[in-house]
N, C-alpha and C positions, 0 to 999 in steps of 0.2 A: 595570475592567471595561469601557469608556467602546472602548478600543482593539480590547478584542476584538470586542465586537459591530459594531465601524466595519469593522473589517478584514475577516469570514465578509462582512457587507455586499455592500462592496465590490466582493469577488471571487465574489461568488453574478452581481451585478448582471452586472461583464463578463463574465461564462461563460455568461450565461444571453444575453445582446442579439451574445457575438463566437462565439456558437457557428454561431448562424443567418449569419454573414456568412464562416465557417469553410468552410460546408459549398457553399456557391454557389460559393469560389475553388476548393476541391480540388471537386469536381463539374469546373468548367469547363476543367481542367487537367487531368482526367483523375484525377488522385491519386483509385483506392479499392483497394476490399478483393480484394486474388485470395482464392479459395475453392478448396481442394485438389480433386480430380476423383474419393480414396477415400473424402473423407466424407459425411459427411449427404446425402442426396438435396436437405433437406425446404432445405438452406441457400443451395442453387444462386441462390435468387433472392437471397439479397444480396449474389452479388456486380456491382463495381463499385460501391456505398455509399461512400461517399468514409469515409478513414480520418485516422489521424494527429491523431486531432482530441485525444489528450494533448495537440497543444502550446497549448490555448487554456488546460486549467483548468490548470497548467503556468505560462503568461503569469501567468494573474490573479492564483494566491495569492501568487504572487512580488508584482507591481504591491499587490494587495493589503493584506501583510502589513508591505508599506513606504510606502504608501498613511499607513498606521495610525500609524506611528510616526512620518513630519511632522503628521501631526494632531496625535498628542502629544507632539510632541517632545519624539520619550529615542533616545535611541540603540539601536539594534540589539544584542543579544547576539549570546555566540561562538556557543550552543544551539545557539537559531534559526538567523540562517544556516548554521551545521556540517546543519541539517536538511534549508534551504533546500539548498545546494548537492549535495546527496546522490538527495533528488529530482528534479532540476536536471538532475547529471550520471548517477544512474540513465535520464531521457526521453530523453536524449541517446544512450545508449547505442541506444535504443528506438529513439529517430527513422529510424539508419543502417537495419535492421534492417528499419522498417518502408518506407525510400525505396528500398531495395535489392529489395523484394517487389512495389515498383511498376515503377519504372526498368526490369526487368527482364521483369514480369510475371510470376514466379514466384508460389508458394507460402507457398515459402523466403526467407527475405533471410540474412540475417547464417550464416558459419559456425557448429554450436555450440561450437570450440571463440576464434573469434573475437570470438564474446558472451561467453561467460565472460570472457576475457579485458578484454574492455571493464567488466565488474561485477566482476570483481576492484581490478580499477585503479580506481575509482572509491571501493569500500569498502574500499580499503585504504588513502586518503590522504585518507577519514572516517574510523576508526578511526583511525588514526597523528594524524592537529589534532586530533580530540576527550579523547584523551590529552594539550595541549598548554590557555594559555590558565584560568590558578588563579582565582582571584578573590578578591577581598583576606580571604576566609576560606582559601585554599589550593585552594577545594574546582574539581571542571575537570568538559566537557558530561560526560564516561567517566567512569566507576568500572574498579576495577581488581578489584572484581565481583563475580561471577553475579548477577542479581536477581531478585526475586519482582517483591516488591510496595516492597520495598529489598533496599536490598544483603546479600543474604548471610553476614555474619562469615567463615562460616570458609571460602571457595569461592571469596580468593582467587587470583586469576592472575596467573603473573607478561605483562611488556607484552607478547611475543608469542606466547603462546598469549589471549591478551584480542585482536588482531588475528587471530587466527583464529575466535573470537567470533563474533567483531562479524560477521567476511566468513560465516562458514554462516548466522549470520540474518538477514542485509540478503540472501542468493541464494538460501533458502529464504521467506522471505515475497513478495521481490519477482517468483518468477519460480508462484508459491501465488497468487496473486492474474491474472499470464499466465496461467493453467490454467484460471484460474474465471470469465473473461474470453470466453465461449462461447456467451453468452446477451445478448439486447438486456436490458439493463441489471443484468445478478446483478450487475456488479465494483461498479459505478456505486453502486447502491444500498447492496450490503455494506461499500465500502469508505464511504461516507460513512458507516455509522452506528460504522462501530470509529471515524472520525477524532471526532462526537458525541463517543466516549466519554468521549475521551483530550482534549477540549478540558473536558470537567469533572472529569477527573481531574487535570488542572495545576490550573484554579483551587480546588481541595482541595485541593492542596501548595504553592501560595499564599498562601494562610492559615494551613496548618499548619508550614508554613517554618523548618527551624534559624534563619534571620533574624533570622525578626517572632520567631517563637513560639514559643523553643527548649521542650524538656518530652521527656521520656522518648516521645512520640511523634507527633515534628515528624520533619517529611523535608528528607531533605539532600539535595535539587536543585538543580541550581544555576542554571537559569532558571526558572520553575515560571512565569511569568507569558508569556513573551513566546513560550513554546512551547506557551503557550494560547490566546495569539494564529496560531500557526503554523496549530495544527491546527483551529482555528473559518475558517482562511481556504482552509483541505483545506474546507474540508464545506462549504462559501458554494460557493466554489466544483463539487464536486462536485455538490450541487441541483440549480446551473441547473444544469452535463451531461445531467441524469437527463432533465431537462423537453427534449432533443434523442434522449438515446438511448435510450428505454425506448423498450419492442417499439407501433410498425412503427420499429427504429432508423432514425433520418435521417442515424448519423454514428457511426460507432466509434472507441474509446480508442486503439487499438490496442498494441503495445508501447510504444511512445514511451509511451500512460498509463501502462497496467499495471506493466510495470515503474518508473515511477517513482512511484507508488500504496506498493508492495512498500519499496522502499527510504524512502518516507516512512514507513509503517508500522515499520523497522523502527530508524531510525533515530529517530524517539518514543519508542519501549520501552528504545532504548540511553542517551535522557538523561533518562527518570522515572524510571530505575530501575524498571524492569517487562519485561524482554528476555521472564521464562519467562511471564507473566497475556498476555503475544497474543498466547499460541496459543493460549489461551484465550477471548479477544478479537476472532482474530479468527481463531477458532475452523472455518467453514466453510472457508473458506482450508487449516488444516489435514486438512477432512475431502477436498473435493476432492483434493493430492497427492497423502494415504490413499490416494487410491483407485488413481489411478496409476501409485505404484509397485507396490499388491497385484497389478493388474492383468497387469505385467510382470514383478515375481515369483512369482505363482504361475503362469505361464504359463512361465517359463525351468525350474520347477522339474518342472512334471508334462511336458514335452520333453526334459527330461533322462533323469527315472524310465521315463517311457511312449515315449519319440518319436511326439504326439502335442500341443501342445502347449494345454491347457482356458486357457478364459479366467471369472474368476468372470463380470464385468459381460458385458455383451454391448458394450459401447465405454464406454472413459476417453476424457475423465472423467465421473465420478461422474453432471454434472448433465449429459448424454448419453444415459447408460445407460435413464433416463424419459425418454427423450425417442423411446426405442428401441420403449421398453414401452406410447407413444402417448399419450404426457402431451401437451396445447400446451403449445410453451415460454412463454407466460405465467402456463400452472399453474406450470411448473419455478420459475420463478424469483420466484414471487408465495410457493411455499413453500420457497424458500430462501434468501428475507428474512426470512422467518419463522427459520423456523433461525435465522439471523444475529444474528440479534433478538436470541432467547433466550440465545445464544453472550456480549452486549453485557450483557442484564444481569445473567445467572446472574459477569461479570467483575466486573462494577460489586460485584458483591453482594459477593467475597468480597474486592475490594479493599476497603469500606467496612469488613465484617465484622473486617479487619486490626487497622483503626482503633480501632473498638469495642472493640477485645479485648485492646490493646495488645499 
């Protein structure tokens, strides 16, 4: 438990202090956010706000984890290192996207195909490696089964389909967080809640691990304690970043941050055998992604049927729809945080109920 608390505290302090200096450095070198001219007019005031803040909490999370390992003199586990690899790898793709936006002074960075290719390469490497590294019990970081709260015994997949499934999960979560990152503090606060939930889940799985407490209700997760350290570091780092990212934001996480957080969410889900549960724990990201899919789909269907495309929402993603209705940005963020908090509470309730009922 001490390593969980220590790692989270180190990550929080590093982000809280480091982001302040990052704001100054980024502003000095002109690394500011570009805003689409056809976007919401109220967002034009954000033009030039320092971006790529995700680099700070990525670094703080990694340093926090390894500081906890040094503090307790324990070796890092394969599961934790792989999640951190996915976290940093997706962040690297986002960094390239952000850098191109700044360097070329435009609101669009990497071309969609190049961005997808980068995400795919990182995700496939993660998936392949996650199916390696068996421990003394033969337990590997990832499982060939699709999971909800545990592996679903009749949903075993061949290796190629496991890789595709993990790839889809990573792409879905990373782009979901990316879509949610449109208002000051929204994606940061929502992600912090989910990683806080995963800290609790991993601690519980460690206490009920089949390695230390075998029984009919035990969890077959390779490194639950180390995953709890990673989740705590992520939670702490985002807590520190939110100090500067809350409205009015002094810095944005950029695609560097949003893609990395989505990747880490998917990685935690794969390693803890909660791949379908993450869709509930991160329900806000699912709803926001669904709003974009529905908007595009409805527009295309109505245009094909009537010749005039119609929209379900004033604008997508969903949080901007409420801005268009006249809600203040801070009200949208707080209310969406409340919704995300309810998703987390329900997800944790479902997780615990499954254990109680067996």
